[in-house]
C-alpha positions in Angstrom: 21.8 20.2 -28.7 19.0 17.4 -29.8 15.8 18.4 -29.3 13.4 16.7 -27.3 11.2 14.1 -29.6 7.5 15.4 -30.1 4.6 12.7 -29.3 3.9 12.9 -33.1 7.4 11.5 -33.8 7.2 9.3 -30.7 3.8 7.9 -32.1 5.7 6.9 -35.3 8.1 4.6 -33.9 7.0 0.9 -34.8 8.5 -0.7 -31.3 8.0 -4.1 -32.7 10.6 -3.8 -35.4 12.9 -1.9 -33.8 13.0 -5.0 -31.4 13.6 -7.3 -34.5 16.1 -5.3 -35.6 17.8 -5.2 -31.8 16.7 -8.7 -29.8 19.3 -8.3 -26.8 18.1 -5.1 -25.8 15.5 -5.4 -23.7 12.0 -2.6 -24.2 10.3 -0.8 -21.0 7.9 2.3 -20.7 9.5 3.6 -17.6 13.4 3.7 -16.4 14.6 4.3 -13.0 18.3 5.8 -13.4 19.9 7.8 -10.2 16.5 7.9 -8.2 14.8 9.1 -11.1 11.7 7.6 -13.2 11.1 8.8 -16.6 8.0 7.2 -19.0 8.6 6.5 -22.3 7.6 10.1 -23.2 10.1 11.3 -21.2 7.7 13.1 -18.0 7.9 12.6 -14.4 4.6 11.4 -14.4 5.3 8.0 -12.8 8.2 9.5 -10.7 5.8 11.9 -8.9 3.3 9.0 -8.5 5.5 6.7 -7.4 7.0 9.8 -4.9 4.0 10.7 -3.3 2.3 7.2 -2.6 5.7 6.9 -0.9 5.5 10.0 1.3 1.8 9.0 2.4 3.0 5.9 3.9 5.5 7.3 6.2 2.8 9.7 7.3 1.8 7.3 9.8 5.4 7.4 10.7 5.0 11.2 11.4 2.5 10.4 14.2 5.1 8.8 16.5 7.9 11.7 16.8 
């Protein structure tokens, strides 16, 4: 089983060199898969932020109910 990368290991990755070696890949700071948003450190920070923003925007709809 593969252990998650540490912050130090992720910091050592040179994304510019990686982008040159793999020109057909698009690199992103976050991805969304199956409705879950993960950032480059594989945390749920952005997912929770988007989810709470969406829920906050839905609160006025609850007043109608």
